[in-house]
C-alpha positions as CSV (number, residue, x, y, z in Angstrom):
1,D,15.5,19.4,159.5
2,A,14.6,22.7,157.7
3,V,18.0,23.0,156.1
4,G,17.9,19.5,154.8
5,I,14.5,20.0,153.3
6,L,15.6,23.2,151.6
7,C,18.7,21.4,150.2
8,L,16.5,18.6,148.9
9,I,14.2,21.0,147.2
10,S,17.0,22.9,145.5
11,V,18.5,19.6,144.2
12,A,15.2,18.4,142.9
13,A,14.7,21.7,141.1
14,A,18.2,21.5,139.4
15,P,18.2,20.8,135.6
16,G,18.6,17.2,134.7
17,F,17.4,15.9,138.1
18,Q,15.6,12.5,137.9
19,Y,13.3,11.5,140.7
20,P,14.3,8.2,142.3
21,V,12.9,5.1,140.5
22,A,10.2,3.2,142.4
23,A,11.0,0.0,144.3
24,A,12.9,-2.6,142.2
25,L,10.8,-5.1,140.2
26,D,10.0,-8.1,142.5
27,F,11.0,-11.6,141.7
28,K,7.4,-13.0,141.5
29,Y,4.9,-13.8,138.8
30,H,3.1,-10.8,137.5
31,H,-0.4,-11.3,136.2
32,A,-2.0,-9.3,133.4
33,E,-3.0,-6.2,135.4
34,E,0.4,-6.1,137.2
35,L,2.3,-6.7,134.0
36,E,0.4,-3.9,132.2
37,A,0.9,-1.5,135.1
38,Y,4.6,-2.2,135.3
39,L,5.1,-1.6,131.5
40,K,3.1,1.6,131.7
41,G,5.2,2.7,134.7
42,V,8.4,2.1,132.9
43,H,7.3,4.1,129.9
44,A,6.1,6.9,132.1
45,K,9.5,7.1,133.8
46,Y,11.6,6.8,130.7
47,P,9.5,8.4,127.8
48,S,12.5,9.6,125.9
49,F,13.9,6.1,125.0
50,T,10.9,3.8,125.5
51,Y,7.6,3.3,123.6
52,L,4.8,1.1,124.7
53,H,2.1,-0.2,122.4
54,S,-0.2,-3.2,121.9
55,I,0.2,-5.1,118.6
56,G,-3.3,-6.7,119.0
57,R,-5.5,-8.6,121.5
58,S,-5.8,-12.1,122.6
59,V,-9.0,-14.2,122.2
60,E,-10.2,-12.9,125.6
61,G,-9.4,-9.4,124.7
62,R,-6.1,-8.9,126.6
63,D,-3.6,-6.6,125.0
64,L,-0.4,-8.0,123.5
65,W,2.0,-5.4,124.9
66,V,5.4,-4.6,123.4
67,L,7.8,-2.3,125.0
68,V,10.3,-0.7,122.5
69,L,13.7,0.6,123.7
70,G,16.2,2.6,121.9
71,R,17.4,6.1,120.9
72,F,14.5,6.4,118.5
73,P,11.9,4.1,120.1
74,T,8.8,5.2,118.1
75,Q,10.0,4.6,114.6
76,H,12.5,2.8,112.4
77,K,15.7,4.8,111.6
78,I,17.8,4.0,108.6
79,G,20.9,1.9,109.6
80,I,19.5,0.9,113.0
81,P,18.5,-2.8,113.0
82,E,15.3,-4.1,114.8
83,F,15.6,-6.8,117.4
84,K,12.8,-8.7,119.3
85,Y,12.3,-11.0,122.2
86,V,9.0,-12.8,122.6
87,A,8.1,-14.9,125.7
88,N,5.2,-16.9,127.1
89,M,3.9,-18.2,123.7
90,H,2.9,-21.2,125.6
91,G,1.0,-19.8,128.6
92,D,2.3,-22.3,131.1
93,E,5.9,-21.7,130.2
94,T,6.5,-18.8,132.5
95,V,10.2,-18.2,133.1
96,G,10.7,-16.1,129.9
97,R,7.8,-13.9,130.8
98,E,9.4,-12.8,134.1
99,I,13.0,-12.7,132.7
100,L,11.9,-10.2,130.0
101,L,10.4,-7.9,132.7
102,H,13.7,-8.0,134.5
103,L,15.6,-7.4,131.3
104,I,13.5,-4.3,130.8
105,D,14.3,-3.2,134.3
106,F,18.0,-3.8,133.8
107,L,18.1,-1.9,130.4
108,V,16.2,1.2,131.6
109,S,18.2,1.5,134.8
110,S,21.5,0.9,133.0
111,Y,21.0,3.2,130.0
112,R,23.4,6.2,130.1
113,R,25.2,4.6,133.1
114,D,26.5,1.3,131.7
115,P,28.6,1.8,128.5
116,V,27.6,-1.5,126.8
117,V,23.9,-1.0,127.5
118,T,24.1,2.6,126.3
119,R,25.8,1.7,123.0
120,L,23.4,-1.2,122.5
121,L,20.3,1.0,122.9
122,N,21.8,3.8,120.9
123,N,22.5,1.5,117.9
124,T,19.6,-1.0,118.2
125,R,15.8,-0.7,118.4
126,I,14.8,-3.5,120.8
127,H,11.2,-4.8,121.0
128,I,10.2,-6.9,124.1
129,M,6.9,-8.8,124.3
130,P,6.8,-10.5,127.7
131,T,3.7,-12.5,126.8
132,M,2.2,-13.7,123.5
133,N,-0.4,-15.8,125.3
134,P,-1.8,-13.9,128.2
135,D,-5.0,-15.9,128.3
136,G,-3.0,-19.2,128.6
137,F,-1.0,-17.7,131.5
138,E,-4.1,-16.6,133.4
139,A,-5.8,-20.0,132.8
140,T,-2.9,-21.9,134.4
141,K,-4.5,-22.0,137.9
142,V,-2.3,-24.9,139.2
143,P,1.3,-24.5,138.1
144,D,3.0,-27.7,136.9
145,C,6.5,-28.5,135.8
146,Y,5.3,-30.6,132.8
147,Y,2.0,-29.6,131.3
148,T,-1.2,-27.7,131.8
149,R,-4.1,-26.7,129.5
150,G,-2.7,-23.1,129.8
151,R,-0.2,-24.1,127.1
152,Y,-2.8,-23.3,124.6
153,N,-4.7,-20.1,123.9
154,K,-8.4,-19.6,124.8
155,N,-9.5,-21.5,121.7
156,G,-7.3,-24.5,122.6
157,E,-4.8,-23.8,119.9
158,D,-1.0,-24.3,120.2
159,L,0.4,-20.9,118.9
160,N,3.7,-22.5,118.0
161,R,1.9,-24.8,115.5
162,N,-0.3,-22.0,114.1
163,F,1.9,-20.2,111.6
164,P,2.0,-20.8,107.8
165,D,4.6,-23.5,107.2
166,A,7.2,-23.6,104.5
167,F,7.2,-27.3,104.0
168,E,3.6,-28.5,104.2
169,N,0.0,-27.2,104.4
170,N,-0.8,-26.1,107.9
171,N,-4.6,-26.3,108.1
172,A,-4.9,-24.7,111.6
173,D,-7.1,-21.6,111.8
174,I,-4.8,-18.6,112.4
175,Q,-5.5,-17.3,115.9
176,P,-5.7,-13.6,116.9
177,E,-2.4,-13.8,118.7
178,T,-0.7,-15.4,115.7
179,Q,-2.2,-12.9,113.3
180,A,-1.0,-10.0,115.5
181,V,2.6,-11.3,115.4
182,I,2.4,-11.9,111.6
183,N,1.3,-8.3,111.1
184,W,4.0,-7.1,113.5
185,I,6.7,-8.9,111.6
186,K,5.3,-7.5,108.3
187,N,5.3,-3.9,109.6
188,E,8.9,-3.9,111.1
189,T,12.3,-4.7,109.6
190,F,13.2,-7.3,112.2
191,V,16.7,-8.7,111.7
192,L,17.2,-11.0,114.8
193,S,14.8,-12.5,117.3
194,A,14.5,-15.1,120.0
195,N,11.4,-16.9,121.3
196,L,11.6,-17.9,125.0
197,H,10.1,-21.2,126.1
198,G,10.4,-23.7,128.9
199,G,10.4,-27.5,129.5
200,A,14.1,-28.1,128.5
201,L,17.4,-26.3,128.6
202,V,18.7,-25.8,125.0
203,A,19.0,-23.3,122.2
204,S,17.1,-24.6,119.2
205,Y,17.5,-23.3,115.6
206,T,15.9,-23.4,112.2
207,F,14.5,-25.5,110.6
208,D,11.9,-27.1,112.8
209,N,10.4,-28.8,109.7
210,G,12.0,-30.1,106.6
211,N,12.0,-32.3,103.5
212,S,14.6,-33.8,101.1
213,V,15.6,-30.4,99.9
214,T,16.9,-29.4,103.4
215,G,18.3,-32.9,104.0
216,S,15.8,-33.9,106.7
217,S,16.1,-37.6,105.5
218,Q,19.4,-37.5,107.4
219,G,17.7,-36.2,110.5
220,Y,18.9,-32.6,110.2
221,S,17.0,-29.8,108.4
222,R,19.6,-27.4,107.1
223,S,18.8,-23.8,106.2
224,P,21.0,-21.8,103.8
225,D,22.3,-19.9,106.9
226,D,23.0,-22.9,109.0
227,D,26.4,-21.6,110.1
228,V,24.9,-18.4,111.3
229,F,22.2,-20.2,113.2
230,I,24.7,-22.4,114.9
231,H,26.7,-19.4,115.9
232,L,23.6,-17.7,117.3
233,A,22.6,-20.7,119.3
234,K,26.1,-21.1,120.7
235,T,26.3,-17.4,121.6
236,Y,23.3,-17.8,123.9
237,S,24.3,-21.2,125.2
238,A,27.9,-20.2,125.9
239,N,26.9,-17.1,127.9
240,H,24.3,-18.9,129.9
241,A,25.3,-20.2,133.4
242,S,24.8,-23.9,132.5
243,M,23.1,-24.4,129.1
244,Y,26.5,-24.8,127.4
245,K,27.1,-28.0,129.4
246,G,24.5,-29.8,127.3
247,T,23.3,-32.0,130.1
248,G,19.6,-31.4,129.3
249,C,16.9,-32.2,131.9
250,D,17.3,-35.9,132.4
251,N,19.8,-38.7,131.5
252,R,18.0,-39.6,128.3
253,Q,18.4,-36.3,126.6
254,T,21.6,-34.5,126.0
255,F,22.4,-31.5,123.7
256,P,26.1,-31.1,122.8
257,E,27.2,-27.5,123.6
258,G,23.6,-26.8,124.6
259,I,22.2,-26.4,121.1
260,T,20.1,-28.4,118.6
261,N,18.7,-28.2,115.2
262,G,15.0,-28.0,115.7
263,Y,14.1,-30.9,113.3
264,S,16.8,-33.0,114.8
265,W,15.1,-32.7,118.2
266,Y,11.6,-33.2,117.0
267,Q,9.7,-32.2,113.9
268,L,7.4,-29.2,114.2
269,E,4.9,-27.9,111.7
270,G,3.7,-24.2,111.8
271,G,6.4,-23.0,114.1
272,M,7.2,-19.3,114.7
273,Q,11.0,-19.5,114.1
274,D,10.7,-21.0,110.6
275,Y,8.0,-18.4,109.7
276,N,10.3,-15.5,110.9
277,Y,13.2,-16.8,108.8
278,V,11.3,-17.7,105.6
279,W,8.7,-14.9,105.4
280,G,10.0,-12.3,107.8
281,Q,13.6,-12.1,106.8
282,C,14.4,-12.4,110.5
283,F,16.7,-15.0,112.1
284,E,15.0,-16.4,115.1
285,I,16.0,-19.1,117.5
286,T,13.9,-20.8,120.3
287,L,15.3,-20.7,123.8
288,E,14.2,-23.4,126.2
289,L,15.2,-21.9,129.6
290,S,13.9,-24.2,132.3
291,C,13.4,-27.9,132.8
292,C,10.3,-27.0,134.8
293,K,7.7,-25.1,132.8
294,Y,6.2,-23.2,135.7
295,P,8.7,-23.2,138.5
296,P,8.2,-21.8,142.0
297,E,8.6,-18.0,142.4
298,D,11.6,-18.4,144.7
299,Q,13.6,-19.7,141.7
300,L,13.0,-16.7,139.5
301,E,16.0,-14.7,140.7
302,K,18.4,-17.5,139.9
303,F,16.8,-17.8,136.4
304,W,17.4,-14.1,135.8
305,R,21.1,-14.4,136.9
306,D,21.6,-17.5,134.8
307,N,20.3,-15.8,131.6
308,K,21.3,-12.1,132.1
309,A,24.6,-12.2,130.2
310,A,23.3,-14.4,127.5
311,L,20.3,-12.1,126.8
312,I,22.6,-9.1,126.4
313,E,25.2,-11.0,124.3
314,Y,22.6,-12.4,122.0
315,M,21.2,-9.0,121.3
316,K,24.6,-7.8,120.1
317,Q,24.5,-10.4,117.3
318,V,21.9,-8.2,115.4
319,H,25.0,-6.3,114.3
320,L,26.7,-9.3,112.5
321,G,27.2,-9.2,108.8
322,V,26.4,-6.4,106.3
323,K,23.8,-3.8,105.9
324,G,23.1,-1.0,103.4
325,Q,20.8,0.8,101.1
326,V,19.9,0.4,97.4
327,T,19.2,3.7,95.6
328,D,18.6,5.0,92.1
329,K,20.7,7.6,90.2
330,N,19.0,10.4,92.2
331,G,19.7,8.8,95.5
332,N,16.1,7.7,96.0
333,P,15.7,4.4,97.9
334,I,14.6,1.4,95.9
335,P,12.3,-0.9,97.9
336,N,11.8,-4.6,97.0
337,A,15.3,-5.0,95.4
338,I,16.6,-8.5,96.1
339,V,19.9,-8.4,98.1
340,E,21.5,-11.7,99.1
341,A,24.9,-13.2,99.6
342,K,26.0,-15.4,96.7
343,G,25.8,-19.1,97.4
344,R,23.0,-18.8,100.0
345,P,19.8,-17.9,98.3
346,H,16.6,-17.9,100.4
347,I,13.5,-19.7,99.2
348,C,11.7,-16.4,99.5
349,P,14.3,-13.9,98.3
350,Y,15.3,-11.3,100.9
351,R,14.3,-7.8,99.7
352,T,14.9,-4.2,100.7
353,N,12.3,-2.4,102.8
354,E,10.5,0.8,102.0
355,H,13.7,2.8,102.8
356,G,15.7,0.6,100.3
357,E,17.5,-1.0,103.2
358,Y,18.8,-4.5,103.6
359,F,20.3,-6.4,106.5
360,L,22.1,-9.8,106.1
361,L,23.4,-11.7,109.1
362,L,26.7,-13.3,108.1
363,L,29.7,-14.6,110.0
364,P,33.1,-12.9,109.5
365,G,34.6,-13.7,106.1
366,T,34.6,-12.7,102.4
367,Y,31.3,-12.6,100.6
368,V,29.9,-11.6,97.2
369,I,26.7,-9.6,97.8
370,N,24.3,-9.6,94.9
371,A,21.7,-6.7,94.5
372,T,19.1,-7.4,91.8
373,L,16.3,-5.2,90.4
374,P,13.7,-7.1,88.3
375,G,14.2,-6.0,84.7
376,F,17.7,-4.6,85.3
377,R,21.1,-6.0,85.7
378,S,22.5,-7.4,88.9
379,M,25.2,-5.6,90.8
380,L,27.9,-7.7,92.6
381,K,30.2,-6.4,95.3
382,T,32.8,-8.3,97.3
383,V,32.6,-7.5,101.0
384,E,35.1,-8.4,103.7
385,I,33.1,-8.8,106.9
386,P,34.9,-8.6,110.3
387,D,33.3,-9.4,113.6
388,N,31.7,-6.0,114.2
389,T,29.3,-6.9,117.0
390,G,31.5,-5.2,119.6
391,N,31.2,-2.0,117.5
392,F,27.4,-2.3,117.4
393,S,27.3,-1.8,113.6
394,A,27.4,-4.2,110.8
395,V,29.6,-3.4,107.8
396,R,27.9,-1.0,105.4
397,Q,27.7,-1.7,101.7
398,D,25.4,0.5,99.6
399,F,24.3,-0.1,96.0
400,S,23.5,2.6,93.5
401,F,21.8,1.8,90.2
402,S,22.8,4.8,88.1
403,E,20.7,3.8,85.1
404,V,17.5,3.6,87.2
405,S,15.6,6.9,87.8
406,I,12.2,5.6,89.0
407,R,11.4,3.1,91.8
408,P,10.2,-0.3,90.6
409,T,6.6,-1.0,91.4
410,A,6.1,-2.8,94.7
411,A,6.7,-6.5,94.4
412,A,4.0,-9.0,95.5
413,S,4.7,-10.5,98.9
414,C,6.0,-14.0,99.0
415,P,3.0,-16.4,98.8
416,K,2.1,-18.2,102.0
417,I,2.3,-21.6,100.3
418,P,4.6,-24.5,101.4
419,L,7.5,-23.1,99.4
420,Y,10.0,-25.9,100.1
421,Q,7.3,-28.4,99.2
422,E,6.9,-26.7,95.8
423,L,10.7,-26.7,95.4
424,E,10.9,-30.4,96.2
425,R,8.2,-31.1,93.5
426,A,10.0,-28.9,90.9
427,L,13.3,-30.6,91.5
428,S,11.6,-34.0,91.2
429,A,9.9,-33.1,87.9
430,A,13.0,-31.4,86.4
431,V,15.4,-34.3,86.3
432,K,15.3,-37.8,84.9
433,P,15.0,-40.6,87.4
434,A,18.5,-41.9,86.8
435,L,20.0,-38.4,87.4
436,H,17.7,-37.3,90.2
437,I,20.0,-37.9,93.1
438,L,23.1,-36.4,91.5
439,C,21.3,-33.2,90.4
440,L,19.6,-32.8,93.8
441,M,22.9,-33.1,95.5
442,A,24.5,-30.5,93.2
443,I,21.6,-28.1,93.9
444,L,21.9,-28.6,97.6
445,L,25.6,-28.0,97.6
446,G,25.1,-24.8,95.7
447,M,22.4,-23.6,98.1
448,F,23.8,-24.6,101.4
449,Q,27.6,-24.4,101.1
C-alpha cells in the first residue's frame, strides 16, 4: 500500500542502507562470460573492499581475472600479508573453479557480519583467481571424470609443467598464462598460496621434483621448511569433510592423513608450487579436491560444503611465524636485505621487498632470525613464536641497521637456472670421493633440520 511504499523509500534513503544483494550464486558451471559478469557484479556491489583486475590474457585472448579482497584491496599495505588461491590450471579440472566463486560469495556476504571473516579480510589481502586456463575449460565440450584435451591450454601445453624448474632444465616454451602468473608473483609479496586441482583427494606439498640434495633417492624430496609444509597440508586436510581419512579414490592409492609429499606421489618437472616456493618466496600447496575431474553440476554444492571450512582455515595460516621491516639509521626501508631463520636457508635467499618487509612462515617455537646486508654485518635476533593465527597477525620483529644511511643497490633477481642441480654439482666437486657421503649428509642436516 501507499504507506508501505513510503516506509520503504524512507529506509532506502537512510544513511548506510545497502540494497539487497542479487540472487545467490547458483551451483552450476559458469562459462567465461558468466564468470566475468559475476566478478564484475561483485566488485560493483562491494567496491570498498574488492578490486578486480586481469593479470594477463590466455592464448585465445580471454582475461585471467583476479578478484582481490581486503581492507586495502588495491595496493599492498605494510604488515598485511598477501594470500592467493588459483584454480582451473588444468582446464578440465573444474571443481576448484566453482568453489572459488562460492568462496568469494561467502566472503563478501559475511564481511562485517561474521567476526572471523571480518578479521581475516581486515588483516589479509586475499587474491582469488578462479581460472588460470579459461581456454582449456571452454574446450572441454564433453565432461569426463578422467581426462580430456581441455587439460592443456590452447597451444597444447600443460601449464603445471611449464614453469622454470629448480632441479633440471625445463625446455618447455613459457605460455602466456604461465608468464602472467610469473609476473604476478614477482609484483606482489605473496606469503601463502594454494593451487586447486582435481582427479584425486589429497593435499600435496613441495617439492614436486628433487635430487640427492633434497633426499629424493629415498623417495621423498624435502624442502628446508618441510615441517611447515606438512602443517599446511594437514591444516587443509583436517578441516575438509573427508580428505583427512586418506582413503584416496581407489583401493590402490591411500594418503595417510590425506597429505603427500609431491615427489613421493609422482615426480613433476616445471610445477607451479615449487616455482612459488623457490623464486616467489611463497609457500604453496596443491589441493586435489575431487576424484572426478569434471563432476556433474548437482555435486557442486556438496563440494562447496566439504571444502568451506578448510578454505577459511588454510587462509589463516598466512599469519604463522614472523614478519617485520629492515630499516637504516634514518628509518628508511632497506629492500633486498636477506632475512632467514637460522638453520633453514633457502636455495634462493629470501629477501625484503621494496618496503623493507619480510614474512617467514614458521611453526611455534624459538628461532634465531638472521638479517644480512651485503657488505655489512649480519644481525641476529632470537624470537619466540607462538601460534598467532587466531590473532590474525604474525609476531613482529624489526631490524634497524644503525650504521647504514643509504639503501643498498637493488640486488639482481635470483637466476632462473636449476639451482638445486647447481648445488648438487658444487657439492660433488667440493669433496673427495671417500668423504662425499659424510659431507653431503652433514650439509643436509644443517640445511633441513
